[in-house]
VOMIKOL-57466 format. One record per atom (N, C-alpha, C): y negated, x negated, z negated; residue number from 0; atom name; residue in three letters. Coordinates in Angstrom, 1 decimal. Example, Ala and Ser with C-alpha at 12.3 -4.5 7.8 and 13.67 -1.06 7.14 Angstrom:
BEGIN
Y X Z resi name resn
5.7 -13.2 -7.8 0 N ALA
4.5 -12.3 -7.8 0 CA ALA
3.3 -13.2 -7.8 0 C ALA
2.2 -12.8 -7.1 1 N SER
1.1 -13.7 -7.1 1 CA SER
0.0 -12.9 -7.9 1 C SER
! end
This chain:
BEGIN
Y X Z resi name resn
-130.6 -74.0 -96.5 0 N UNK
-129.3 -75.1 -95.6 0 CA UNK
-128.7 -74.1 -95.0 0 C UNK
-128.2 -74.9 -93.6 1 N UNK
-127.5 -74.4 -92.8 1 CA UNK
-125.9 -74.5 -93.3 1 C UNK
-124.9 -74.0 -92.8 2 N UNK
-123.6 -74.5 -93.2 2 CA UNK
-123.0 -75.9 -92.3 2 C UNK
-123.6 -76.1 -91.5 3 N UNK
-123.7 -77.2 -90.4 3 CA UNK
-124.7 -78.0 -90.5 3 C UNK
-123.7 -79.4 -90.6 4 N UNK
-125.4 -80.4 -90.8 4 CA UNK
-124.2 -82.0 -89.9 4 C UNK
-125.6 -82.0 -88.9 5 N UNK
-125.3 -83.2 -88.3 5 CA UNK
-125.7 -84.7 -89.1 5 C UNK
-124.8 -85.8 -89.1 6 N UNK
-124.8 -86.8 -89.6 6 CA UNK
-125.7 -87.8 -88.9 6 C UNK
-126.9 -87.8 -88.8 7 N UNK
-127.9 -88.2 -88.2 7 CA UNK
-129.1 -89.6 -89.1 7 C UNK
-128.6 -90.5 -89.0 8 N UNK
-129.4 -91.3 -90.1 8 CA UNK
-130.8 -91.6 -89.6 8 C UNK
-131.0 -91.3 -88.5 9 N UNK
-132.4 -91.1 -88.1 9 CA UNK
-133.0 -90.5 -88.9 9 C UNK
-132.6 -89.1 -89.5 10 N UNK
-133.4 -88.1 -90.0 10 CA UNK
-133.8 -88.6 -91.5 10 C UNK
-133.0 -89.4 -91.8 11 N UNK
-132.9 -89.4 -93.6 11 CA UNK
-133.8 -91.0 -93.6 11 C UNK
-134.7 -90.9 -94.7 12 N UNK
-135.1 -92.2 -95.3 12 CA UNK
-134.0 -93.4 -96.1 12 C UNK
-133.8 -94.8 -95.6 13 N UNK
-132.7 -95.4 -96.0 13 CA UNK
-133.0 -95.7 -97.2 13 C UNK
-131.6 -95.8 -98.1 14 N UNK
-131.7 -96.9 -99.7 14 CA UNK
-131.4 -98.0 -99.4 14 C UNK
-132.1 -99.3 -99.7 15 N UNK
-131.7 -100.4 -99.1 15 CA UNK
-131.3 -101.0 -100.9 15 C UNK
-130.6 -101.7 -101.1 16 N UNK
-130.1 -102.0 -102.5 16 CA UNK
-128.9 -103.3 -102.0 16 C UNK
-128.5 -104.1 -103.2 17 N UNK
-128.0 -105.3 -103.2 17 CA UNK
-126.5 -105.0 -104.0 17 C UNK
-125.8 -105.8 -104.1 18 N UNK
-124.6 -105.6 -105.3 18 CA UNK
-125.2 -106.2 -106.3 18 C UNK
-124.9 -105.8 -107.3 19 N UNK
-125.0 -106.5 -108.8 19 CA UNK
-124.7 -108.1 -108.6 19 C UNK
-125.3 -109.1 -108.9 20 N UNK
-125.3 -110.4 -108.7 20 CA UNK
-124.3 -110.9 -109.4 20 C UNK
-123.6 -110.5 -110.5 21 N UNK
-122.6 -110.8 -111.2 21 CA UNK
-121.3 -110.3 -110.3 21 C UNK
-121.4 -109.8 -109.4 22 N UNK
-120.1 -109.0 -108.8 22 CA UNK
-120.4 -110.3 -107.3 22 C UNK
-121.3 -110.7 -107.0 23 N UNK
-121.1 -111.5 -105.7 23 CA UNK
-120.6 -112.6 -105.4 23 C UNK
-119.5 -112.8 -104.5 24 N UNK
-119.1 -114.2 -104.5 24 CA UNK
-119.4 -114.6 -103.5 24 C UNK
-119.8 -114.1 -102.1 25 N UNK
-120.4 -115.3 -101.3 25 CA UNK
-121.4 -114.6 -100.5 25 C UNK
-122.1 -115.4 -100.3 26 N UNK
-123.4 -114.8 -99.2 26 CA UNK
-124.7 -114.1 -99.9 26 C UNK
-125.5 -113.0 -99.2 27 N UNK
-126.3 -112.4 -99.6 27 CA UNK
-126.4 -111.2 -98.9 27 C UNK
-125.5 -110.2 -99.5 28 N UNK
-125.1 -109.2 -98.8 28 CA UNK
-126.2 -108.0 -99.1 28 C UNK
-126.7 -107.4 -98.1 29 N UNK
-127.8 -106.0 -98.5 29 CA UNK
-127.0 -104.7 -97.6 29 C UNK
-126.9 -103.8 -98.6 30 N UNK
-126.6 -102.6 -98.2 30 CA UNK
-127.7 -101.6 -98.2 30 C UNK
-127.3 -101.0 -96.8 31 N UNK
-128.6 -99.7 -96.4 31 CA UNK
-127.7 -98.7 -96.3 31 C UNK
-127.9 -97.5 -97.1 32 N UNK
-127.3 -96.2 -97.4 32 CA UNK
-128.3 -95.0 -96.6 32 C UNK
-127.9 -94.1 -96.0 33 N UNK
-128.7 -92.9 -95.7 33 CA UNK
-127.9 -91.8 -96.3 33 C UNK
-127.9 -91.3 -97.4 34 N UNK
-127.6 -90.3 -98.0 34 CA UNK
-127.6 -88.7 -97.3 34 C UNK
-126.9 -88.4 -96.4 35 N UNK
-126.9 -87.1 -96.1 35 CA UNK
-126.8 -86.0 -96.8 35 C UNK
-125.8 -86.4 -97.6 36 N UNK
-125.5 -84.9 -98.7 36 CA UNK
-124.7 -85.3 -100.2 36 C UNK
-125.4 -84.7 -101.1 37 N UNK
-125.1 -85.2 -102.5 37 CA UNK
-124.7 -83.9 -103.1 37 C UNK
-123.9 -83.4 -103.7 38 N UNK
-124.0 -81.7 -104.2 38 CA UNK
-122.3 -81.8 -105.2 38 C UNK
-122.4 -81.4 -106.3 39 N UNK
-121.3 -81.7 -107.1 39 CA UNK
-120.1 -82.5 -107.3 39 C UNK
-120.6 -83.6 -107.3 40 N UNK
-119.7 -84.6 -107.2 40 CA UNK
-118.9 -85.1 -105.6 40 C UNK
-120.1 -84.6 -104.7 41 N UNK
-119.8 -84.9 -103.5 41 CA UNK
-120.6 -85.8 -102.9 41 C UNK
-120.5 -86.7 -102.0 42 N UNK
-121.4 -87.6 -101.4 42 CA UNK
-120.9 -87.9 -100.3 42 C UNK
-122.0 -88.0 -99.4 43 N UNK
-121.5 -88.4 -97.5 43 CA UNK
-122.6 -88.6 -96.8 43 C UNK
-122.8 -89.5 -96.3 44 N UNK
-123.3 -90.1 -95.2 44 CA UNK
-122.8 -91.5 -94.4 44 C UNK
-124.0 -92.6 -94.5 45 N UNK
-123.8 -93.5 -93.9 45 CA UNK
-124.0 -94.5 -94.6 45 C UNK
-123.5 -95.8 -94.4 46 N UNK
-123.6 -96.9 -95.3 46 CA UNK
-123.3 -98.3 -94.5 46 C UNK
-124.2 -99.2 -94.4 47 N UNK
-124.3 -100.8 -93.9 47 CA UNK
-124.3 -102.2 -94.4 47 C UNK
-123.8 -102.7 -94.3 48 N UNK
-123.8 -104.0 -95.4 48 CA UNK
-123.9 -105.4 -94.0 48 C UNK
-124.9 -106.2 -94.7 49 N UNK
-124.7 -107.5 -94.0 49 CA UNK
-123.6 -108.2 -94.3 49 C UNK
-123.6 -109.6 -94.1 50 N UNK
-121.9 -110.4 -94.2 50 CA UNK
-122.2 -110.6 -95.8 50 C UNK
-121.3 -110.9 -96.5 51 N UNK
-120.9 -111.1 -98.2 51 CA UNK
-119.8 -110.9 -98.7 51 C UNK
-119.5 -111.1 -99.7 52 N UNK
-118.7 -110.5 -100.7 52 CA UNK
-118.9 -110.4 -101.9 52 C UNK
-118.1 -109.2 -102.6 53 N UNK
-118.5 -109.0 -103.9 53 CA UNK
-117.1 -108.1 -104.2 53 C UNK
-116.9 -108.1 -105.7 54 N UNK
-115.9 -107.3 -106.5 54 CA UNK
-116.4 -105.8 -106.5 54 C UNK
-115.3 -105.6 -106.4 55 N UNK
-115.5 -103.7 -106.0 55 CA UNK
-114.4 -103.2 -107.2 55 C UNK
-114.5 -102.1 -108.0 56 N UNK
-113.9 -101.3 -108.6 56 CA UNK
-114.0 -100.1 -108.6 56 C UNK
-113.0 -99.2 -107.8 57 N UNK
-113.6 -97.7 -107.7 57 CA UNK
-112.9 -96.8 -108.6 57 C UNK
-113.7 -96.0 -109.1 58 N UNK
-113.3 -94.9 -110.1 58 CA UNK
-113.0 -93.8 -109.1 58 C UNK
-114.1 -93.5 -108.0 59 N UNK
-114.0 -92.6 -107.1 59 CA UNK
-113.0 -92.6 -106.1 59 C UNK
-112.7 -91.3 -105.2 60 N UNK
-111.9 -91.2 -104.3 60 CA UNK
-112.8 -91.7 -102.7 60 C UNK
-112.7 -92.4 -101.9 61 N UNK
-113.4 -92.3 -100.7 61 CA UNK
-113.0 -92.2 -99.4 61 C UNK
-113.3 -91.6 -98.5 62 N UNK
-112.8 -91.7 -96.8 62 CA UNK
-114.2 -92.7 -96.5 62 C UNK
-113.7 -93.6 -95.6 63 N UNK
-114.2 -94.1 -94.5 63 CA UNK
-114.0 -94.0 -93.1 63 C UNK
-114.9 -94.3 -92.6 64 N UNK
-114.7 -94.6 -91.0 64 CA UNK
-115.8 -95.1 -90.6 64 C UNK
-114.8 -96.8 -89.7 65 N UNK
-116.0 -97.6 -89.5 65 CA UNK
-116.1 -97.6 -87.8 65 C UNK
-118.1 -97.7 -88.3 66 N UNK
-118.3 -97.5 -86.7 66 CA UNK
-118.5 -98.9 -86.1 66 C UNK
-118.9 -99.6 -86.4 67 N UNK
-119.2 -101.1 -86.2 67 CA UNK
-119.1 -102.3 -87.2 67 C UNK
-118.6 -103.4 -86.8 68 N UNK
-118.3 -104.6 -87.4 68 CA UNK
-116.6 -105.0 -87.6 68 C UNK
-116.7 -105.9 -88.8 69 N UNK
-115.3 -106.1 -89.6 69 CA UNK
-115.6 -106.4 -90.5 69 C UNK
-114.7 -105.6 -91.7 70 N UNK
-114.6 -105.8 -93.1 70 CA UNK
-113.5 -106.0 -93.8 70 C UNK
-113.1 -106.7 -94.6 71 N UNK
-111.5 -107.3 -95.6 71 CA UNK
-112.0 -106.7 -96.8 71 C UNK
-111.0 -105.6 -97.1 72 N UNK
-110.8 -105.0 -98.3 72 CA UNK
-109.2 -105.9 -99.1 72 C UNK
-109.6 -106.8 -100.3 73 N UNK
-108.8 -107.3 -100.8 73 CA UNK
-108.2 -106.8 -101.8 73 C UNK
-106.9 -106.2 -102.0 74 N UNK
-106.8 -106.0 -103.6 74 CA UNK
-106.4 -106.8 -105.0 74 C UNK
-106.6 -106.7 -106.2 75 N UNK
-106.3 -107.3 -107.0 75 CA UNK
-105.1 -108.5 -107.1 75 C UNK
-103.9 -107.9 -106.3 76 N UNK
-102.9 -108.9 -106.1 76 CA UNK
-102.6 -109.6 -104.9 76 C UNK
-104.1 -109.5 -104.2 77 N UNK
-104.7 -110.7 -102.9 77 CA UNK
-103.7 -109.9 -101.8 77 C UNK
-103.6 -109.0 -101.6 78 N UNK
-103.2 -108.1 -100.3 78 CA UNK
-104.4 -108.0 -99.4 78 C UNK
-104.7 -108.5 -98.5 79 N UNK
-105.8 -108.3 -97.4 79 CA UNK
-105.8 -107.2 -96.5 79 C UNK
-106.4 -106.1 -96.4 80 N UNK
-106.7 -105.2 -95.4 80 CA UNK
-108.1 -105.4 -94.4 80 C UNK
-107.7 -105.4 -93.0 81 N UNK
-109.0 -105.6 -92.3 81 CA UNK
-109.4 -104.2 -92.0 81 C UNK
-110.5 -103.9 -91.9 82 N UNK
-111.0 -102.5 -91.4 82 CA UNK
-112.1 -102.9 -90.1 82 C UNK
-111.7 -102.4 -89.1 83 N UNK
-112.4 -102.6 -87.8 83 CA UNK
-113.0 -101.2 -87.5 83 C UNK
-113.5 -101.3 -86.2 84 N UNK
-114.8 -100.3 -85.5 84 CA UNK
-113.4 -99.7 -85.2 84 C UNK
-113.4 -98.1 -85.2 85 N UNK
-112.8 -97.0 -84.8 85 CA UNK
-111.4 -97.0 -86.1 85 C UNK
-111.5 -97.7 -87.3 86 N UNK
-110.6 -97.2 -88.2 86 CA UNK
-111.3 -96.6 -89.1 86 C UNK
-110.2 -95.6 -89.6 87 N UNK
-110.7 -94.4 -91.1 87 CA UNK
-109.6 -94.7 -92.0 87 C UNK
-110.1 -94.7 -93.2 88 N UNK
-109.3 -95.2 -94.4 88 CA UNK
-109.6 -94.4 -95.6 88 C UNK
-108.7 -94.5 -96.4 89 N UNK
-108.9 -93.7 -97.7 89 CA UNK
-108.9 -94.6 -98.8 89 C UNK
-109.9 -94.8 -99.7 90 N UNK
-109.4 -95.9 -100.9 90 CA UNK
-109.5 -94.7 -101.9 90 C UNK
-108.5 -94.8 -102.6 91 N UNK
-108.4 -93.9 -103.8 91 CA UNK
-108.6 -94.7 -105.0 91 C UNK
-109.1 -94.0 -106.3 92 N UNK
-109.3 -94.5 -107.5 92 CA UNK
-108.5 -95.1 -107.9 92 C UNK
-109.1 -96.3 -108.5 93 N UNK
-108.0 -97.2 -109.2 93 CA UNK
-108.1 -98.7 -108.1 93 C UNK
-108.2 -98.7 -107.5 94 N UNK
-108.6 -99.7 -106.4 94 CA UNK
-109.3 -100.5 -106.8 94 C UNK
-109.2 -102.0 -107.0 95 N UNK
-109.7 -102.9 -107.7 95 CA UNK
-109.5 -104.5 -106.9 95 C UNK
-110.6 -105.0 -106.5 96 N UNK
-110.4 -106.4 -105.6 96 CA UNK
-111.4 -106.6 -105.1 96 C UNK
-112.0 -107.2 -104.1 97 N UNK
-113.2 -107.5 -103.3 97 CA UNK
-113.1 -106.8 -102.2 97 C UNK
-114.5 -106.7 -101.5 98 N UNK
-115.2 -106.1 -100.1 98 CA UNK
-115.8 -107.4 -99.6 98 C UNK
-115.2 -107.7 -98.7 99 N UNK
-115.7 -108.9 -97.6 99 CA UNK
-116.3 -108.3 -96.6 99 C UNK
-117.6 -108.2 -96.0 100 N UNK
-118.0 -107.9 -94.8 100 CA UNK
-118.1 -109.1 -93.8 100 C UNK
-117.3 -109.4 -93.2 101 N UNK
-117.5 -110.4 -92.1 101 CA UNK
-118.4 -110.4 -91.2 101 C UNK
-118.6 -109.2 -90.3 102 N UNK
-119.4 -108.7 -89.4 102 CA UNK
-119.8 -107.7 -89.8 102 C UNK
-121.6 -107.8 -89.8 103 N UNK
-122.4 -106.4 -90.5 103 CA UNK
-121.6 -105.0 -90.3 103 C UNK
-121.0 -104.5 -91.1 104 N UNK
-120.5 -103.2 -91.0 104 CA UNK
-121.2 -101.9 -91.6 104 C UNK
-121.1 -100.8 -90.7 105 N UNK
-121.8 -99.7 -90.4 105 CA UNK
-120.3 -98.3 -90.8 105 C UNK
-120.3 -97.9 -91.9 106 N UNK
-119.2 -96.8 -91.8 106 CA UNK
-120.0 -95.4 -92.3 106 C UNK
-119.3 -94.5 -92.0 107 N UNK
-119.3 -92.9 -92.5 107 CA UNK
-118.7 -93.3 -93.8 107 C UNK
-119.2 -92.5 -94.7 108 N UNK
-118.3 -92.3 -96.1 108 CA UNK
-118.5 -90.7 -96.5 108 C UNK
-117.2 -90.4 -97.2 109 N UNK
-117.2 -89.2 -97.8 109 CA UNK
-116.8 -89.8 -99.4 109 C UNK
-117.5 -89.5 -100.6 110 N UNK
-117.3 -89.9 -101.8 110 CA UNK
-116.9 -88.8 -102.6 110 C UNK
-115.8 -88.3 -103.4 111 N UNK
-115.5 -87.5 -104.1 111 CA UNK
-115.5 -88.0 -105.7 111 C UNK
-116.2 -87.5 -106.7 112 N UNK
-116.2 -87.9 -107.9 112 CA UNK
-115.9 -87.1 -108.9 112 C UNK
! end
């Protein structure tokens, strides 16, 4: 392995999943992940979701950079934050609420567990 790794989803087989049906609040979101790096509690790659809304609960720390689309994260108190192409965010452990994908969203992610 070289110390430099390009984030290139065409070089990785995608993993296609859906959120747990008990967590889905609207739509039929399909998640596609291109996992580039997994080691010692660190995960990174690209993730895409089609429109829908589901409950989330973060036990991990995550950095995201939105490449395409629009999503809305709403915390348990009802505070909504819109994530758009070009935005970068950190989601800290303890965030609970919903993720609503308004337009198909593509993001880079780095997760630390």
